[in-house]
The first five atom37 places (N, CA, C, CB, O) and aatype in JSON, in Angstrom:
{
  "aatype": [12, 16, 7, 11, 7, 5, 15, 9, 6, 18, 10, 10, 15, 1, 8, 10, 10, 11, 11, 10, 10, 11, 6, 19, 13, 9, 16, 6, 6, 6, 13, 9, 11, 9, 3, 0, 6, 2, 1, 11, 16, 13, 19, 7, 9, 15, 5, 0, 10, 18],
  "atom_mask": [
    [1, 1, 1, 1, 1],
    [1, 1, 1, 1, 1],
    [1, 1, 1, 0, 1],
    [1, 1, 1, 1, 1],
    [1, 1, 1, 0, 1],
    [1, 1, 1, 1, 1],
    [1, 1, 1, 1, 1],
    [1, 1, 1, 1, 1],
    [1, 1, 1, 1, 1],
    [1, 1, 1, 1, 1],
    [1, 1, 1, 1, 1],
    [1, 1, 1, 1, 1],
    [1, 1, 1, 1, 1],
    [1, 1, 1, 1, 1],
    [1, 1, 1, 1, 1],
    [1, 1, 1, 1, 1],
    [1, 1, 1, 1, 1],
    [1, 1, 1, 1, 1],
    [1, 1, 1, 1, 1],
    [1, 1, 1, 1, 1],
    [1, 1, 1, 1, 1],
    [1, 1, 1, 1, 1],
    [1, 1, 1, 1, 1],
    [1, 1, 1, 1, 1],
    [1, 1, 1, 1, 1],
    [1, 1, 1, 1, 1],
    [1, 1, 1, 1, 1],
    [1, 1, 1, 1, 1],
    [1, 1, 1, 1, 1],
    [1, 1, 1, 1, 1],
    [1, 1, 1, 1, 1],
    [1, 1, 1, 1, 1],
    [1, 1, 1, 1, 1],
    [1, 1, 1, 1, 1],
    [1, 1, 1, 1, 1],
    [1, 1, 1, 1, 1],
    [1, 1, 1, 1, 1],
    [1, 1, 1, 1, 1],
    [1, 1, 1, 1, 1],
    [1, 1, 1, 1, 1],
    [1, 1, 1, 1, 1],
    [1, 1, 1, 1, 1],
    [1, 1, 1, 1, 1],
    [1, 1, 1, 0, 1],
    [1, 1, 1, 1, 1],
    [1, 1, 1, 1, 1],
    [1, 1, 1, 1, 1],
    [1, 1, 1, 1, 1],
    [1, 1, 1, 1, 1],
    [1, 1, 1, 1, 1]
  ],
  "atom_positions": [
    [[11.88, -2.98, -10.91], [10.87, -4.33, -10.73], [9.82, -4.02, -11.77], [10.08, -4.54, -9.06], [9.58, -2.83, -11.99]],
    [[9.19, -4.9, -12.4], [7.91, -5.13, -13.16], [7.14, -6.3, -12.65], [8.19, -5.36, -14.64], [7.69, -7.24, -12.07]],
    [[5.66, -6.23, -12.92], [4.42, -6.8, -12.95], [4.33, -7.52, -11.66], [0.0, 0.0, 0.0], [4.24, -6.71, -10.74]],
    [[4.32, -8.69, -11.27], [4.25, -9.09, -10.07], [4.76, -9.26, -8.92], [4.09, -9.64, -10.14], [4.24, -9.7, -7.89]],
    [[6.44, -8.68, -9.22], [6.83, -8.16, -7.88], [6.4, -6.8, -7.53], [0.0, 0.0, 0.0], [6.58, -6.41, -6.37]],
    [[5.9, -6.08, -8.35], [5.67, -4.77, -8.19], [4.27, -4.87, -7.38], [5.68, -3.94, -9.63], [3.97, -3.92, -6.66]],
    [[3.5, -5.88, -7.47], [2.49, -6.03, -6.78], [2.89, -6.66, -5.54], [1.55, -6.66, -7.47], [2.94, -6.04, -4.48]],
    [[3.23, -8.1, -5.7], [3.71, -8.2, -3.81], [4.45, -7.08, -3.09], [4.85, -9.48, -3.49], [4.19, -7.12, -1.89]],
    [[5.34, -6.04, -3.44], [5.47, -5.16, -3.06], [4.84, -4.12, -2.48], [5.81, -5.04, -3.56], [5.29, -3.37, -1.62]],
    [[3.67, -4.11, -3.06], [2.39, -2.92, -2.61], [1.81, -3.48, -1.78], [1.25, -2.4, -3.62], [1.61, -2.95, -0.68]],
    [[1.34, -4.81, -2.08], [0.53, -5.94, -1.07], [1.46, -5.8, 0.56], [0.71, -7.97, -1.92], [0.92, -5.81, 1.66]],
    [[2.83, -5.7, 0.32], [3.71, -5.99, 1.69], [3.42, -4.8, 2.06], [5.39, -6.37, 1.69], [2.96, -4.62, 3.19]],
    [[3.59, -3.94, 1.34], [3.74, -2.38, 2.33], [2.27, -1.87, 2.51], [4.75, -0.91, 1.42], [2.24, -0.69, 2.85]],
    [[1.05, -2.44, 2.36], [-0.26, -2.1, 2.21], [-0.67, -3.34, 3.61], [-0.94, -2.34, 0.35], [-1.58, -2.99, 4.36]],
    [[-0.12, -4.41, 3.84], [-0.2, -4.92, 5.17], [0.46, -4.29, 6.29], [0.22, -6.11, 5.16], [-0.16, -4.14, 7.35]],
    [[2.07, -3.78, 6.11], [2.26, -3.36, 7.38], [1.67, -1.81, 7.26], [3.88, -3.54, 7.86], [2.04, -1.13, 8.22]],
    [[0.98, -1.21, 6.47], [0.05, 0.08, 6.6], [-0.82, -0.54, 7.79], [-0.95, 0.58, 5.05], [-1.01, -0.19, 8.96]],
    [[-1.18, -1.41, 7.15], [-2.64, -1.58, 7.97], [-2.01, -1.88, 9.5], [-3.8, -3.12, 7.3], [-2.47, -1.25, 10.45]],
    [[-0.91, -2.89, 9.69], [-0.16, -3.36, 11.33], [-0.35, -2.02, 12.31], [1.91, -3.74, 11.19], [-0.74, -2.0, 13.47]],
    [[0.24, -0.44, 11.06], [0.45, 0.78, 11.79], [-0.89, 1.24, 12.38], [1.07, 1.87, 10.88], [-0.98, 1.71, 13.51]],
    [[-1.99, 1.06, 11.47], [-3.19, 1.64, 11.8], [-3.79, 0.46, 12.83], [-4.13, 2.0, 10.39], [-4.36, 0.87, 13.84]],
    [[-3.73, -0.63, 12.68], [-4.16, -0.99, 13.93], [-3.43, -0.81, 15.38], [-4.35, -2.19, 13.75], [-4.1, -0.66, 16.4]],
    [[-2.5, -0.81, 15.39], [-1.67, -0.57, 16.25], [-1.77, 1.12, 16.98], [-0.4, -0.94, 15.51], [-1.33, 1.47, 18.08]],
    [[-2.33, 1.76, 16.19], [-2.7, 3.01, 16.42], [-1.37, 4.03, 16.55], [-3.6, 2.97, 17.67], [-1.3, 4.96, 17.35]],
    [[0.09, 3.51, 15.23], [1.0, 4.09, 15.1], [0.56, 5.47, 14.08], [2.0, 3.09, 14.69], [1.04, 6.6, 14.12]],
    [[-0.5, 4.95, 13.19], [-0.72, 5.97, 11.97], [-2.39, 5.96, 12.17], [-0.06, 5.34, 10.17], [-3.03, 5.01, 12.63]],
    [[-3.04, 7.43, 11.66], [-4.22, 7.59, 11.6], [-4.98, 6.82, 10.31], [-4.34, 8.96, 11.65], [-4.44, 6.31, 9.33]],
    [[-6.0, 6.89, 10.55], [-6.9, 6.48, 9.11], [-6.4, 7.64, 7.97], [-8.92, 6.62, 9.39], [-5.89, 7.28, 6.91]],
    [[-6.55, 8.66, 8.21], [-6.05, 9.61, 7.25], [-4.9, 9.75, 6.35], [-5.98, 10.46, 7.79], [-4.76, 10.16, 5.2]],
    [[-3.73, 9.05, 7.71], [-2.27, 9.03, 7.21], [-2.28, 7.71, 6.61], [-1.06, 9.21, 8.38], [-1.32, 7.46, 5.88]],
    [[-3.02, 6.95, 6.73], [-3.13, 5.56, 5.71], [-3.39, 5.49, 5.14], [-3.47, 4.69, 5.65], [-2.98, 4.55, 4.46]],
    [[-4.66, 6.59, 4.45], [-4.97, 6.56, 3.52], [-3.95, 7.45, 2.12], [-6.2, 6.88, 3.89], [-3.77, 7.07, 0.96]],
    [[-3.52, 8.5, 2.72], [-2.37, 9.15, 2.49], [-1.4, 8.66, 1.35], [-1.74, 9.15, 3.67], [-1.09, 8.96, 0.2]],
    [[-0.99, 7.35, 2.74], [0.13, 6.86, 2.19], [0.2, 5.97, 1.46], [0.81, 6.6, 2.85], [1.31, 5.79, 0.95]],
    [[-1.25, 4.78, 0.99], [-1.82, 4.38, 0.33], [-1.48, 4.74, -1.17], [-2.81, 4.58, 0.82], [-0.9, 4.25, -2.13]],
    [[-2.39, 6.23, -0.71], [-2.19, 6.55, -2.13], [-0.76, 6.94, -2.58], [-3.09, 7.65, -2.47], [-0.65, 6.69, -3.78]],
    [[0.22, 7.39, -2.12], [1.63, 7.67, -2.82], [1.91, 6.39, -2.84], [2.81, 8.62, -2.1], [3.07, 6.42, -3.23]],
    [[1.56, 4.89, -2.64], [2.54, 3.85, -2.89], [1.72, 3.19, -3.79], [3.11, 2.98, -1.68], [2.17, 2.06, -3.93]],
    [[0.64, 3.36, -4.52], [-0.41, 3.3, -5.58], [0.14, 4.04, -6.8], [-1.81, 3.96, -5.1], [-0.23, 3.9, -7.96]],
    [[1.06, 4.83, -6.35], [1.68, 5.63, -7.64], [2.71, 5.34, -7.9], [1.81, 6.93, -7.65], [3.12, 5.26, -9.06]],
    [[3.73, 4.98, -6.34], [5.29, 4.51, -6.77], [4.93, 3.22, -7.28], [6.56, 4.37, -5.47], [5.6, 3.09, -8.3]],
    [[4.15, 2.11, -7.1], [4.19, 0.56, -7.01], [3.36, 0.64, -8.77], [3.08, -0.38, -5.27], [2.29, 0.04, -8.76]],
    [[3.71, 1.24, -10.06], [3.49, 1.4, -11.16], [2.71, -0.04, -11.48], [4.73, 1.81, -11.87], [3.17, -1.08, -11.02]],
    [[1.44, -0.02, -12.36], [1.35, -1.42, -12.92], [0.92, -2.14, -11.56], [0.0, 0.0, 0.0], [1.52, -3.19, -11.32]],
    [[0.35, -1.89, -11.01], [-0.65, -2.48, -10.1], [-2.08, -2.26, -10.78], [-0.56, -1.78, -8.6], [-2.58, -1.28, -11.33]],
    [[-2.58, -3.61, -10.52], [-4.32, -4.13, -11.3], [-4.92, -3.09, -10.42], [-5.19, -6.16, -10.98], [-4.52, -2.64, -9.34]],
    [[-5.77, -2.86, -11.01], [-7.12, -1.89, -10.49], [-7.9, -3.18, -9.63], [-8.33, -1.09, -12.12], [-8.71, -3.13, -8.7]],
    [[-7.44, -4.07, -10.17], [-8.45, -5.48, -9.55], [-8.24, -5.7, -7.96], [-7.9, -7.17, -10.36], [-8.87, -6.43, -7.2]],
    [[-6.91, -4.61, -7.65], [-6.69, -4.94, -5.88], [-7.32, -4.21, -5.13], [-5.33, -4.77, -5.24], [-7.33, -4.49, -3.93]],
    [[-8.16, -2.85, -5.72], [-8.82, -2.11, -4.8], [-10.39, -2.14, -5.13], [-8.21, -0.7, -4.78], [-11.18, -1.53, -4.41]]
  ]
}
């Protein structure tokens, strides 16, 4: 998937990560690490999202 689709996938993954963090299923450190990996995976994400 390219362009807009990847951005939507990234935003969805970030939303789910935030929910996991809020419900204390993951730590802040884990959130940061997973989000960094997601940014690598979802190539083409606009830097404006950060």
